[in-house]
C-alpha positions as CSV (number, residue, x, y, z in Angstrom):
1,M,87.0,173.3,23.8
2,F,87.6,174.9,27.2
3,K,86.8,178.5,27.7
4,K,89.8,180.7,27.8
5,S,89.0,181.8,31.3
6,Y,89.6,178.3,32.6
7,W,93.2,178.1,31.5
8,L,94.7,179.9,34.5
9,L,92.9,177.7,36.9
10,V,93.8,174.6,34.9
11,V,97.5,175.5,35.0
12,A,97.5,176.2,38.7
13,V,95.6,173.0,39.5
14,F,97.6,170.7,37.5
15,L,100.9,172.0,38.8
16,L,99.7,170.2,42.0
17,G,100.6,167.0,40.3
18,L,102.2,165.8,42.8
19,L,100.3,164.8,43.6
20,A,100.7,161.5,41.8
21,L,104.4,161.7,41.1
22,G,105.4,162.1,44.7
23,G,108.3,164.4,44.1
24,C,109.9,162.4,41.4
25,G,111.2,165.4,39.5
26,Q,113.8,167.5,41.4
27,Q,113.8,171.3,41.0
28,K,117.0,173.1,40.2
29,A,118.8,173.8,43.4
30,A,119.9,177.2,44.8
31,E,123.6,177.6,45.1
32,Q,123.6,177.9,48.9
33,P,120.3,176.7,50.4
34,S,119.8,178.1,53.9
35,P,117.2,177.2,56.6
36,Q,114.2,179.5,57.1
37,E,113.0,179.6,60.6
38,E,109.4,180.5,61.4
39,G,107.5,181.4,64.5
40,T,105.8,179.0,66.9
41,Q,102.1,179.0,67.6
42,G,99.8,176.7,69.5
43,G,98.2,176.3,72.9
44,E,100.0,176.1,76.2
45,G,100.6,172.8,77.7
46,S,101.2,170.9,74.5
47,E,104.5,169.2,73.9
48,K,106.3,171.3,71.4
49,L,107.9,169.6,68.5
50,K,110.7,170.9,66.4
51,V,110.0,170.1,62.8
52,A,112.2,170.8,59.8
53,L,111.3,170.4,56.2
54,V,113.8,169.7,53.4
55,L,112.5,170.6,49.9
56,P,113.9,169.8,46.4
57,G,112.4,173.0,45.0
58,P,110.8,176.3,46.0
59,I,107.9,176.7,48.3
60,N,106.0,179.0,45.8
61,D,105.9,176.4,43.0
62,N,102.2,176.0,43.3
63,G,102.9,172.3,43.2
64,W,104.8,169.5,44.9
65,N,106.9,171.7,47.2
66,A,104.1,174.1,48.0
67,T,101.9,171.2,49.3
68,A,104.6,170.2,51.8
69,Y,105.1,173.8,52.9
70,E,101.4,174.0,53.6
71,G,101.8,170.8,55.7
72,L,104.6,172.4,57.7
73,K,102.5,175.5,58.4
74,A,99.6,173.3,59.5
75,M,101.9,171.5,61.9
76,E,103.0,174.8,63.3
77,Q,99.4,176.0,63.7
78,E,97.7,172.8,64.8
79,L,100.4,171.2,66.8
80,G,102.3,174.2,68.1
81,A,105.4,173.1,66.5
82,E,108.6,175.1,66.1
83,V,109.3,174.9,62.3
84,S,112.0,175.6,59.8
85,Y,112.6,174.7,56.2
86,T,115.2,174.7,53.5
87,E,114.1,174.9,49.9
88,N,116.0,174.2,46.6
89,V,118.1,171.4,48.1
90,S,120.3,169.7,45.6
91,Q,121.3,166.0,45.8
92,S,124.8,167.0,46.8
93,D,123.5,169.1,49.7
94,Q,120.9,166.6,51.1
95,E,123.1,165.1,53.8
96,E,124.5,168.3,55.0
97,I,121.1,170.0,55.3
98,M,119.6,167.1,57.2
99,R,122.6,166.7,59.4
100,G,122.4,170.4,60.3
101,Y,118.9,170.1,61.5
102,A,119.6,167.0,63.5
103,E,122.5,168.7,65.2
104,Q,120.1,171.5,66.2
105,G,117.9,169.0,67.9
106,Y,114.9,168.9,65.6
107,D,112.6,166.1,66.6
108,I,111.2,165.5,63.1
109,I,113.1,166.1,59.8
110,I,110.8,165.7,56.8
111,A,112.4,165.2,53.4
112,H,109.9,165.8,50.6
113,G,110.4,163.2,48.0
114,F,111.8,159.7,47.7
115,Q,115.0,161.0,46.2
116,F,116.1,161.8,49.8
117,E,116.0,158.2,50.9
118,G,119.7,157.5,50.5
119,A,120.9,160.6,52.3
120,A,118.5,160.1,55.2
121,Q,119.6,156.5,55.7
122,K,123.2,157.7,55.9
123,V,122.6,160.5,58.4
124,A,119.9,159.0,60.6
125,P,122.1,156.4,62.4
126,Q,124.2,159.3,63.8
127,F,121.2,161.1,65.3
128,T,118.9,158.5,66.9
129,E,116.9,161.2,68.8
130,S,115.6,162.6,65.5
131,I,113.0,161.0,63.3
132,F,113.7,161.2,59.6
133,V,110.6,161.1,57.4
134,I,110.6,160.5,53.6
135,N,107.4,161.8,52.0
136,N,106.4,159.2,49.3
137,G,109.2,157.0,50.4
138,S,109.5,153.3,50.7
139,V,112.0,152.8,53.6
140,A,111.4,152.2,57.2
141,K,114.1,151.3,59.8
142,D,114.8,152.5,63.3
143,N,114.5,156.3,63.2
144,V,113.7,156.5,59.4
145,C,110.2,156.1,58.1
146,S,108.1,157.0,55.1
147,L,104.9,159.0,54.8
148,V,102.5,158.4,51.9
149,V,99.2,159.9,51.0
150,D,97.3,156.7,50.0
151,N,97.1,156.6,46.2
152,Y,95.2,153.3,46.4
153,Q,92.5,154.9,48.5
154,I,92.2,157.8,46.1
155,G,91.7,155.4,43.2
156,F,89.3,153.2,45.3
157,L,87.0,156.2,45.9
158,Q,87.2,157.3,42.3
159,G,86.3,153.8,41.1
160,A,83.5,153.4,43.5
161,V,82.0,156.7,42.6
162,A,82.4,155.9,38.9
163,A,80.6,152.6,39.2
164,I,77.8,154.2,41.2
165,L,77.3,156.9,38.5
166,S,77.8,154.7,35.4
167,K,74.7,153.9,33.3
168,S,76.6,151.9,30.7
169,N,78.2,149.6,33.3
170,K,81.6,150.6,31.8
171,V,84.1,153.0,33.3
172,A,87.8,153.9,32.6
173,A,90.9,155.1,34.4
174,I,93.9,156.3,32.4
175,G,97.3,156.9,33.9
176,G,100.5,158.7,32.7
177,E,103.8,157.0,33.1
178,E,104.1,153.5,34.6
179,M,105.3,154.0,38.1
180,P,104.1,152.7,41.6
181,P,101.9,155.7,42.6
182,I,100.1,155.7,39.3
183,R,99.7,152.0,39.2
184,E,98.4,152.0,42.8
185,T,95.8,154.6,41.8
186,L,94.6,152.5,38.9
187,D,94.5,149.3,41.0
188,G,92.5,151.1,43.5
189,F,90.1,152.3,40.8
190,V,89.4,148.8,39.6
191,D,88.9,147.5,43.1
192,G,86.7,150.4,44.1
193,A,84.5,149.9,41.1
194,K,84.2,146.2,41.7
195,Y,83.4,146.8,45.4
196,V,80.3,148.6,44.3
197,N,79.5,146.4,41.3
198,P,81.4,143.2,40.8
199,N,80.1,142.8,37.3
200,I,81.2,146.3,36.0
201,D,83.6,146.5,33.1
202,V,86.6,148.5,34.2
203,K,89.1,149.6,31.6
204,T,92.6,150.9,32.4
205,A,95.4,152.2,30.3
206,M,98.7,154.2,30.4
207,T,99.6,156.9,28.0
208,G,103.3,156.9,29.0
209,S,103.4,160.6,29.4
210,F,102.6,163.2,32.1
211,S,102.7,166.1,29.6
212,D,101.0,164.9,26.4
213,V,97.4,166.2,26.8
214,A,96.5,165.3,23.2
215,K,97.5,161.6,23.7
216,M,95.5,161.5,26.9
217,K,92.5,162.9,25.1
218,E,92.9,160.5,22.2
219,M,93.1,157.5,24.5
220,T,90.2,158.6,26.6
221,L,88.0,159.3,23.5
222,S,88.8,155.7,22.4
223,L,87.6,154.3,25.7
224,I,84.5,156.5,25.7
225,D,83.7,155.2,22.2
226,Q,83.9,151.7,23.7
227,G,81.1,152.6,26.0
228,C,82.7,154.1,29.1
229,D,80.6,156.9,30.5
230,V,82.7,157.8,33.5
231,V,86.4,158.5,33.2
232,M,89.4,159.5,35.3
233,G,92.8,160.7,34.3
234,D,95.9,160.5,36.6
235,A,98.8,162.0,34.7
236,N,99.6,165.5,36.1
237,Q,98.9,168.2,33.5
238,A,98.1,165.6,30.9
239,S,95.0,164.6,32.9
240,L,93.4,167.7,31.3
241,G,93.0,165.5,28.1
242,A,90.7,163.1,29.9
243,I,88.5,166.0,31.0
244,Q,88.5,167.4,27.6
245,A,87.4,164.1,26.1
246,A,84.6,163.7,28.6
247,Q,83.4,167.2,28.0
248,E,83.5,166.6,24.2
249,R,81.5,163.4,24.4
250,K,79.2,164.6,27.2
251,V,80.1,162.0,29.7
252,L,81.3,162.4,33.3
253,A,84.8,162.8,34.7
254,I,86.2,162.4,38.2
255,G,89.1,164.6,39.2
256,Y,92.3,163.5,40.8
257,G,94.3,165.2,43.6
258,A,92.6,168.5,43.8
259,D,89.0,169.8,43.2
260,L,88.8,170.1,39.4
261,N,85.2,171.0,39.1
262,G,86.2,174.6,38.0
263,V,88.0,173.2,35.0
264,A,84.7,171.8,33.5
265,P,81.8,172.4,35.8
266,D,79.3,170.4,33.7
267,T,81.7,167.4,33.4
268,V,83.7,166.9,36.6
269,V,81.1,165.6,39.0
270,T,83.5,165.4,41.9
271,S,87.2,164.9,42.6
272,V,89.2,162.9,45.2
273,V,91.5,165.3,46.9
274,Q,94.8,164.4,48.6
275,S,96.1,166.6,51.5
276,W,99.7,166.5,52.5
277,A,98.9,169.0,55.2
278,Q,96.5,166.5,56.9
279,A,99.0,163.7,56.4
280,M,101.8,165.6,58.1
281,V,99.7,166.8,60.9
282,A,98.4,163.2,61.6
283,F,102.0,162.0,61.7
284,G,103.0,164.8,64.0
285,K,100.3,163.8,66.4
286,I,101.6,160.2,66.4
287,V,105.0,161.4,67.4
288,Q,103.6,163.7,70.1
289,E,101.6,160.8,71.6
290,G,104.8,158.6,71.7
291,Q,103.4,156.1,69.2
292,Y,106.1,156.3,66.6
293,E,107.1,153.1,64.8
294,P,109.6,152.6,61.9
295,K,107.1,151.8,59.1
296,I,105.5,153.2,56.0
297,Y,102.6,155.4,57.2
298,Y,99.7,155.4,54.7
299,M,97.5,158.4,55.3
300,G,94.0,158.2,53.8
301,V,90.4,158.8,54.4
302,K,90.6,158.1,58.1
303,E,93.2,160.7,58.7
304,G,91.6,163.3,56.4
305,A,94.4,163.1,53.9
306,V,92.1,161.7,51.2
307,Y,88.5,163.1,50.8
308,L,85.8,163.7,48.2
309,A,85.4,167.3,46.9
310,P,81.9,168.8,46.9
311,F,79.5,167.9,44.0
312,H,79.1,171.6,43.2
313,G,76.5,172.0,40.4
314,F,75.8,168.2,40.5
315,E,74.5,168.5,44.1
316,D,70.9,168.9,42.9
317,K,71.4,166.6,39.9
318,L,72.3,163.5,41.9
319,S,69.6,161.6,43.7
320,A,69.5,161.2,47.4
321,E,70.0,157.4,46.8
322,V,73.1,158.0,44.8
323,K,74.6,160.4,47.3
324,E,73.8,157.9,50.1
325,K,75.6,155.1,48.3
326,I,78.7,157.3,47.7
327,N,78.7,158.4,51.4
328,Q,78.5,154.8,52.5
329,V,81.6,153.9,50.5
330,V,83.4,156.8,52.1
331,E,82.4,155.5,55.6
332,D,83.4,152.0,54.6
333,V,86.9,153.2,53.7
334,K,87.1,155.4,56.8
335,S,86.3,152.5,59.0
336,G,88.7,150.1,57.3
337,K,85.9,147.8,56.0
338,A,87.0,148.6,52.4
339,G,89.8,150.4,50.5
340,I,92.7,148.6,52.2
341,K,95.3,147.5,49.7
342,P,95.5,143.7,49.9
343,D,99.3,143.4,50.3
344,R,99.4,145.9,53.3
């Protein structure tokens, strides 16, 4: 059982589950969403961008929308961008809000979630001087592109670390609902584990739920009982069940999306963190440098959008050889030697 003191941290962390869903669920919209303009910072001499962010929910949700707002603030601070945002944008208001920013001459209009794809594709042809970006989208044409934090690389690093740490030669990854971001993470996990050890037994499963913690725990316990000694859950708040199962059976867990060591310090050896802030800053630099192309931008280890969290209490428990192997995998992914999805 988790100590009661962990629960507030657990709730806050797992609300970040965006992480995997990529903005699938839309928040209830405000009746009249209005742009919020913010100040401009940055050094002199840099080309100033005007960047607008369109959000399906509130910036203070401690989850999907908050991650994008953090990215907008990072673009303001690191790129000297002039920024504005509109939160709680309903589907019926999407076109109007994006059109309004384009009419004001914003260079980059970022819509946070694939549910904005249709509206962006309708508005974009009328404003060819603006670039419309769909976070976690799958479209790319002319002045519309998609920005994705690379779920495959997240899974790849998790799988590689799991294989390096495993003593039983069996590891497991359990997802929530069947959808592309989750499937990509699990595919990456398998490939990462096999990259380290081609003969390792990698088990994967889906619970079919992002909220059923008990089902995740039950499925993870079953896999642990089959010999898996390192596990990973990718199912938003339901991922807690995987950590609970690992803690109960005294095996290791690897966190997804955020640093989850605080949830179970003696169980979560490390986590693979995704950063929308770094992804958005990296894209802003591409635009500033005049290198924009209409494509899907996958931001991963190289861009700092995917990275390993510290080992915390495991720092002194892991041998120098183990840590060297893990660091080498990170470098291989960063250099492009490994961790590139085959169909890209």
